[in-house]
Structure formats: C-alpha cells, structure tokens
N, C-alpha and C positions, 0 to 999 in steps of 0.2 A: 518540497521542505521549505522552509522560512526563515530565513538570518535575520536576526533583529539585532540592531542598536540603540540601546535606549540608554537615558541616564536620568537621575534625580533631577526634579524641578523644584528649586527653592521657591517658597511661596512667595506668589506676585509675580512670578518671571514667567516668560512663554519658554517653550524649546521645540525646535523641531524635530519630530522622530520620522525615521524612513526605515524601511525594510525590505526586503529581497528575497523574491519569490523564484524558486528553482523547481522545475516539475518536467517530466516527460511529456511531450506532446502526442500521446495516442490518439489515432483517429477514429472517429465513429461515423462510417459513412463518409462523407465529403466535409465534415466538421470536424474541430478539434475545440477543446474547451480548454481555458487557463483561469484559475478560482484562484483570488485572494481572501484570506480569509481573517480580513481585518474586522468581522464583528466581534472576534474575541480577543482583541486588540484591548480595546478600552470601551466601555458602555457609555461615557460621557461625552456629552457634543463637543464639536470643535470644528474649526475649518479645516476642510480638507480639498487635497488637489489629485489627479491623476495625471501620469504622462506614459504613454506605453507606445513602445518604438518595435514594430513587427518586421523581422528581418527574415525569411523563410524560402528555401529554394524551391519553390512552388508560388503559383499564381492564387492571390487572395482576393477571393471576389466579393465576401463582405466581412464586416467587423462589427459586431451587437454586442452590447452590454444593456440586458434589460435594465429599465431606470433611470440610466445613465445616458444623458444627452451628449455623447462623444462628438468633439470636434476632428476632423478627418483631413490630413495632408497626404498624399500617394507620391512617393517619389520612384517607383518601380514596379513590378509586377507582383514581387513577393515582398514590397518592402512598402509600409504604411506607418504614419505618425498618428497616435491619437491623444485626446486629450479632453479632460473634464476638472470641474473646479464648482465647488460648493456655493451656495447662496448664504450668507451669513454662517451660524452654528449648525453642526450637521452631526446626528447620530448614526454609527455605523451599525443599525441593527440588520443587516442582512450582507452576504459577502459579496463581492465584485466577481462577478460571472462573465468574462469575454467569450464569445463563440466566433472562432474564426474559420469561414467557408473556403474551400479551395479547391483548384481545380486537379490536373493530373499531377502525380508527385506527390500528394500528400498521402496516398495510401503507397507504402515502398516497405523493402526488406534493406536492415543495413545494420553494420556492427560498429557500434560505439566503443572503443577502448579507452583505459587511462591505465599507465603504468610508470610509477616513479623510480627512480634509479635504483638497481638492486633490489628490488622487491618484486613477488609475483602480481601479476595483473588483474585487473576488473575488468568485466565486460558487460555490456545491456546489448541484447539482440533484440530488435524491434522487427518485426516480420508479420506480412499479410501475403500469403501466396494468393497470385490472381489466378482465380479460375473463372474461364467465360463457362457459366453455366446457367441455363435457365432453369434449374431443379436446387433446392435444398436437399441436405441430408435425411431420409425420411427417418423420423424416431417415434419412440413413445413416451407421453409426457402422463406424468402421473400427480394429480393434486393432492395433498393429505391435509385437511383441514380441521382445524379445532374447532368445535363449537360448543365448548363445555360452557357452565353459567357465567365465568368471568368475561367472556365473551360480549355479552348482552350490550347491546345498544350501538355505539358508532363503531367499536371494534368489529361487530358482527358484519356492519353494513359495508364497511371499508375491505374487508375480507372477502364478501361478496362479490364486490366489484373489481377488486385483484384478481380472483378467480375468471370472472367474466373477461378482463382483459386478457389472460392468458389465453383461454380458450378461444377469444374471436381474432387471435392471432397464431394460431397454428400453421404450422406448412400444411400445402395440399394434402400430402400423403402421411402427415402423422397420424397417428391414434392415440388416444386420450382414456383415462379414467380418473374418477374423481371418489377419493374416500374422505366420508366425514366422521368425528368422533367425538363423544363425550365419555361417560361411563361403558355405552354400547358403540361399536362399529357400525356404520353404515355404508354404502355406496352405491353410486350411478350405474348399472350394469354389471352383470357378471365378468364379462370380458371386457377387454379394449375396444373402444368405438371409433371409427373413422372420424375425422376434422369435419367432415361433411354432417355430422351429428351433434357438432359443437352447439346448436342451436338448443338441442333438447338439453343438453348438457348443462347450459346456462340456467335454462328454465328450473331444471332441478336445485343448483346452488340458488337459486333466489327464495326457494321455497326453505333454505336451511334455517333453524331458530336456536337459539343459546339455550343451552339447560344440561345440568349435571356434571360428573367428575370429568378427571382425566385420564384416558387410557392410550398413553402415549405408545407403549409397546405394541400392541394390539394392532394400532392404527398403521405404523409402521410397516410390520408383519404382512398386514393385508393390502397395503398399496405395494410393497415391493413382490409382492406374489403375481403382479400382472406382468412384470418383466420377465421375458425368457432368456435375453443375453443375443438373440438374433440380431436384433437392431440396438442401437443407443437408447439406453433410458435415461430420462431425466425427470427427478422429482421434486417438486416445491413442497416443502412441508413447513406449515405454518402454525405455532401456537403461541399460548401467552400465557401459559403456566407450568406447575410442577406436574410430575406424574402423581395421580393420587388413586389409580387403580390398577392391579396388575403388579408388572415389575415395576418398581419405584426408583431404582438405582440406576445412575449412567451407566455404569458398566455392563448392568445386566439387560439394558434397552439396546446399548450397542452392540452385544452379543448376538440379540434377536435380529438386528437388521443386519449384521454380516452374515449370518447365517441365511438369512432370505433373500437376499442382494446376489443377482447373478453378476457376471461380468459385464462391462460396460455400463455400468450405472453411476450417474453423476447426481449428485444431491444438493440442493440450494435450501438451507434453513434460514426462516426467520422467526425472531423472538419478540413479542409483541408486549410491551411493558417492562416492569421490572421484576416480575415473580416468574421468570424463566430460568432454566438449568443452563448458564452460558458452557458450562463444561462439556453437558451433553450437547450441544449445538456446534459447537466447535470441534468436538470429536466426529461427529457424522460429516460435517462437512469436510474435516481434513480425511478421513476415512476413504469417502467417497467424491474427491478431487473437484469438490464444488467451492463454496462459500456460505458464512453466515454472516448474518445481518440483523442488527437489532433495530427497533422502531419504538422509540419512547414516546411518553406520552403526549407530546407535542407535534409528533410526526404522524404522518398519513400512512397507515397501511398499503393501501392501492397505489400510490405514488411509489412507495419504495419497489414493489414487484414490480410495476410496468418499468422502473427504471432498470433493473435487472433486466427484465424480459427483453426490452427494446436492445438489450446487447447481445442475447443468447437465441432469440427467435427464429435466426436464420443458418442453422449450422451449414458450412460446406465442406467441412474436412473433420471425419471424426478420426476415432483409434489412433490419436497424433502419435507419433514418434519422432524425437527430434535427436540426430548425433552430429557430434562436432569432432571431425577430425583433423590431426595438423599440430594440436596441444594437447596438455593435460588440463582437464575442466572437472571442477569441485565445487559446493557448496550451493547448487543450484537453486533458485528462488523464482519462481515455485518449484516445486519437485517434480510436479507431472502437470502437463498442460492437455486434457483427453479432448478438446476440440477448436476447431477456429471456425470463426463466424462472420459473414459476410458484414464489408464493409468496417472492420475493427483491426487494429493492428495490436499484437499479442507482444508482449515484453515479457523476455527471459533474462534475468541478471545471473550472475557468478563469477568465479575466479579462475584464474587461467595461469599455467607454467609453459615455458617455450615461448617460441616468434618464428615466426614466418608465415609462409601462406597456409591457408587451412580450407577446410569445405564444413557447410552445415548443410544438412541433409535432411529434410522434413518428408515424413512418409504419411499416409492416412488412406481414408475411404472417403471418396465423393460420392455423390449420386450415380457416377457412370462406373464406379469402380474405385480400383488403387489408383494412387496418386503419388507421384516422388517430384519434389522440389530440390534443386540443388544450386547452392550459391556458394560462389569464392569470396571468401574473405581474407583480410590481413591481421594477424596479432603481432602487433609491432612490439621491439625490445623496451622502447621507453616513448611514452606519450602522456604528457602532461596537460592538454588541451581543456579536458573538460572533467576535472576532479567530482563533478555531481555524479558522473557514471558509478564512483568508488562509492558515494555516499548513499546512493539509490540502492546499491547492494547491501550496504551496511544495515540500513532501515528494515528491509525485507527480510534480512537473514536474524536480526534481533526478533522481530514479529513473529516469525516462523519458530524461534528457539523459546520464546514466551508461549505460545501457543502449545508447544509440545510438552514444556514443564507444568503447565494448566493440566494437561491432559494425561501426562504420564509419569507426574510427579518430580519430586527434586532429586538431582545427580549431580553430584560435585563436575564432572566435566561440562555438563551443561550450563551451569551456572557460570562456570570457570570462561566460558566461550562467549556467553552472553556479557560479562564484565568487561571482557578484552577488547570485543567489537565495539561495545559502548563507549568503553575509556577513549580507544582509539578515533571514534567519530563524534565523542561528546553529545551521546544520546542518553537522555536522562529516563531512567526505566524505574520501577519500584525497586529494584536492587541496587540502584547506582544515583540514588536522590543525593549522595554526597558528594557528586559532581558539581552540584551548584552551590554546595555550602562548606564542604572540606575538601576542594580539590586534589591536596597534596597526598588524601588517602587512597589516591589511585594510583599512583608511584610505587615503584617496585622497593623491597627491602633489600637488605643484603643477601637474601637466599634467591635472590630474583622471583619473588612472589608480592602480587598485589599488597599490599600493606592493610586493605579494607576486605582480605579475600574473607575473614572468620566472620566479620560484620554481615557481609553480603551473603553468607549461605544463612546465617540466622533469619534476614530477611527474606530470602527464597524462600525458606520452611515457612515462615508466618503467609505469605503470600498463597503458596501453593494449598494451603491446609484454610486460605478463607472461603465464605461460603459460595457458593456458585451460584445462588439468585440473591437479587436485591439490587437496591439502585447502585450501589457500590461496583458488585459486579459486573454488571451491565456496562458501566461507565469505564471498567478497566477494559473489557470485552473491544468495545467501541475505540478505545484507546489504542489498543493493539492495531486494529483493523486500520485507523487514522495512520499509525506508523508503517503500516505494510504498504499504504498507497502513498505515502509521501506527504502527508497532512502535519507535520510538525514541524515546531519551532526549534531553530538551532542556533545558539548563542547565547549568553548570559553576561551579565557584568562580569563574570571571572572566568569565562570561556569562550572562545572563538574558533571558528574552522577556518582552517588552509589546508586546502588539497584535500588529502587523505588522513589528516591529523588534527587533532585538536590541542590548543594551548591553552594551558589555565594559567590563572595570574596567581602565583605562590610567592608570597614574600618579596613583591614588588617585581617578578620578573616573569614575563609570560615563557611559559616552558613547556615543550613539547609532550604528549601524553606518555612517549616510551620512553623519557631521559631515563638513566640511571643515577640518582643523587650521590652515588659514590664515583661517578664518573668524571673526568677532569675535562671542564668547558672554557679554554681561556678565551680572554675578549678579544673582539674584533671590532673596531671601529667605525661605523657609518662615514662614507666619504673616504677613508684611508686606501692607500694603494694595494694593502691586502684585501680588504673588502671588496674593491673592485674587480680583483684577480677572481674573488669566489664569485662574485655574481657573473663575470662572465662564463664561468663556468657552470653555473648554477643559477640561471636567472628567476627562479621558483624562489629563491633565498628575499630577493626585494619584498615578496608579499608579506612573509615572515616578519622582515624587518619594520614593516610598517604597524604592527600591533602595538608597538609603545617603545618605551625608551630603553628596557633591557628585555631581550629575547633570547631563549635557551632552545638552539634547536641543532640540526644534525647538517653540515656541511661537507663537500665533497671527499674531505678527509677522516672526519670524527666530529664531535660536538663541539660547538662553539656557543659563545653569548656574544650577541650583539649588542651594542650598547651605542647611543646616539651620542655626539659630542655635547657637552655643555655651553649653551649658546650665550647665556649671559657671562659666563666667564670669557668665552673667546671674546667678547664684544669689551 
C-alpha cells in the first residue's frame, strides 16, 4: 500500500513530494520484490531521487533495480543502503522494481500480530513449510484456450506462446490436456497425456488458428471432464470474449463448471482485452480457489501467464488445511489455500480474539504422502509495533467482499461491512468515494448508523448492476485485484491513516473514523502535564497528535481533542 502526502503547488513554485510504500516481502525462490508504483503518480517530467534502506534478518546477496544504476553501501549482512538520482528531467513511465536476493532465512514461517488496547487483534501468517524432496506433487494440467475470431493476430500468437510456456514447464510426473474452442470444441488427444508428450502438445497448439464464435460452457465442460479428482487438477482458462454459443449467461456457465469439476480442482482465469465477462471469470476463480487475471490491450498474454505459472509450477503440498489453535480466528483472507508451491511464501491474514501461546498446524499431501507441520506462535494481548498488519488484512477483506458482492449481488450486511472496514482504514471504494469528498458522511448519526448508509446502498446497487464487460468493468476488476495485493494509495488531503484507524479532516480537526459526534471530547494541550501523562500511558497518541493543530482521538480513558499551543500568542 502507498501512503502519499502531497499538497497543491502554486504556479511558478516547486514542491517536494514524498510517499511511503508498505508491502509484505513475500519470497519467490531466493528472491523478493519491492515495487514502487510511481508511474501512476505523475506523467510529467521531474527531477527524482531514490533512497532505499534495507534492513532484514537474512543475508542480502544482491539488490538489483533494472533500469536504475544504484549506488550501494553495505553496513551488515542484512543491511544495505541504495541510492539513485535522475539526470535532469525524468518521466516515471515505468515502476521502480527492486529485486532483493537472499540466503538462508528468506523463506521462513512466522506470525505477525497487531493489536491495540481493548480491541480484537489482527494477524498475518507468512509460511513456507520446508520440504526436503526431489519431487513435486504430481497433478493434471488442462489448458482451455479461446481461438474465436476475435483472437486473430497478436492475441492468438501470444496465447500460443503462453500455452507453450506452460507445457514446457510441466513437472516430470504431471499429465496434461489441451482444449481449444470457438463455436466448436476441439482437443489434443482424448485422454490426459504424460509430460513426456509435451512436445507433441506444443506442436498441436502451434497449429491453432482463430475463427468463429465463442462456446465457453462447452469448452469448460470438456476441459473439466479430463479431471477425476484422484490427483490435484489445475485448469488455465484463457478467453477474450463473451459467450455467443450455447449457454451465454454467467450463472449457467458456472453451473456447468460446478457440475463437471471434481474435488481438488483449481482454476486460473485470464481475460484478454475488454470484451470479457468479469463476473464470470471472478466467479470461476472464487469457486475453484484460483485467481482471475485481466490482460489489457497494452499488456502481453504470454508474459502474464508465465508470471503466474512461475509461481505455481512446482507444487510441494496439495490439499492444504490450516488449523490455528489457542485463540478464536475469523474473516480469513484468502478463505482457502489449496496448494503450497516450491520457493514461495504464503500469506494468510485474519482477525483474532484471545491471547497467549497457540499453534498453527498445516497439513497436506506431498509427493511422498501426507505431511504435517506444527508451528508454535504467540498471540499477544497488545502489540502495536506494525499497524500495516491490520491494513493488509483490511485491504484483502474489502477486496473479497467486493468480489462477493459483484458475484452474488447486493446484501445490506455485505455493504455495511465494506463501509465499516473502508471507513476505518481509509480505503476508497466505489461505495465510499465520499471519504475523499465528504468525510463527515462516514461518521455515526444519533442512532449509531453511518450517515452515508442509504447513499452507499444506492451506489452499491448501481455498481453491482453495471455491465460485466467493457473497459470500465475490466478496470474495476483489476482495481479490486490491486486492492487485494496491496497496490493501493492510502491518504488524501482530507484523510490520513494512523495505526489501524483513519483520521478525516472535518471542520478543521483531524477526527478518528469511529468518533461519535455526540460524545464529549475535552481539549488536552500538547506539552501540558496532562498530555505528558497520556503519552506515557499510550505512546501512540504522539502519532495522532502529529497530524495537525486539532486532533480528535481516543485516549486511555475516553475521547479527547489534542490541541497545539498557539505559538505566536505565546511569543
């Protein structure tokens, strides 16, 4: 997530803009990636500089940012300083991507908690069970490829390259099938073929030519029929259009897929271009514990498919179940983790109640048989060291709720939860745009109800009824995915995130999201004896006080208004 602090620039003057990036460092192999999305900050040329301080509990072997000649200064095994400065005016037309390669300790299992006073806690569990095996879990892979007329040209060529990449990177004991479709369904061989036949499968794919209509239901049904549930099944489904033959409604296509798919099926959906049914693709990914990806016209299909396949090409644990004992947990994101892949960490976020020692038990099937991993963890009564743990959970939770709303329709309880979490964490959604324009609408009325509740319900109904295809639909789907991955900007001129709460600038005072306007909030002056006593009891009040001249927040004994002394009057 990205926290931005920026202010209007008067004509002829210059201002320095800074922003902070907070992201979980999820490992892939011996490497982790930090990406700064500055290409979306401003398209205008400017002078720029980068300063990076790396401090991690493992050996940093290399730190590389393609396209940037970084100065480097090492101060320890896991400590390194990096710098770069532009020459003259420079346009941020691509994001800054820093690849950090490490040694032992990069792949690890750990629990990150966050819990404020008198509140339920948040946690992020990063885990990667170490399995010393020479083999990956054998699985069945089915490619379902659209070859309708709209795929003609570059799209078809890139889809063929994508299929070749997948077939060329099968596990030794994997089996595969290829189904291609337009009006009519065709396939390579009637039965699943061993990975040793991949070359023949690649030859088949290279002969594909685009033409005809789009029979999505028939293609998915045929592809899923290859799977029997005895081994994990992975389906890669790629299409660039809406169904025009056979069953055309998303609900009907989903019904066909649910009926045909056996247990242990995971599906990854790729929508190419803007004429795709985003509700259908999101529903397929949700139903079959996979993910949906949208490839816009300026992006390459083969690169997007290869990026996914690199992550999931080597399963080491299938049929995964995670049990957390010692505390009550709920609202997990993601709701299901069907597989764990070699060289990758898995991130599970959630809420918890209770405190003390607990255990995390991960079970699944490896190439050698059933495996169980048990980790001892501690859920603290209070831990306010890392508020980004709560922020990551909130973003994932809202993304899941938005997806559910688009698939299943508007429910009052669903919208209310979206509004509640978005208000608390300053997440602007299609329903909570008022947070950037009229933040006071997010506060409670005399009946304990958000003042924006009715307007938000209307917005939700409009959003849920919006077309499932088209450029705006794809952009919405990609925005939800960005939210789930933490690629969002937090903070505006009228809102700032502090810990697990957002403060909104209302009538000259930075006011915490859950403040009841009818509550009493006596003033406490910064520097006074009373203020120093409050800070001693709750040091985090200092972060809130730094927001501005007047800050309405909750102290140890109730609501208070922190005010800064009038420096000029004192002088």
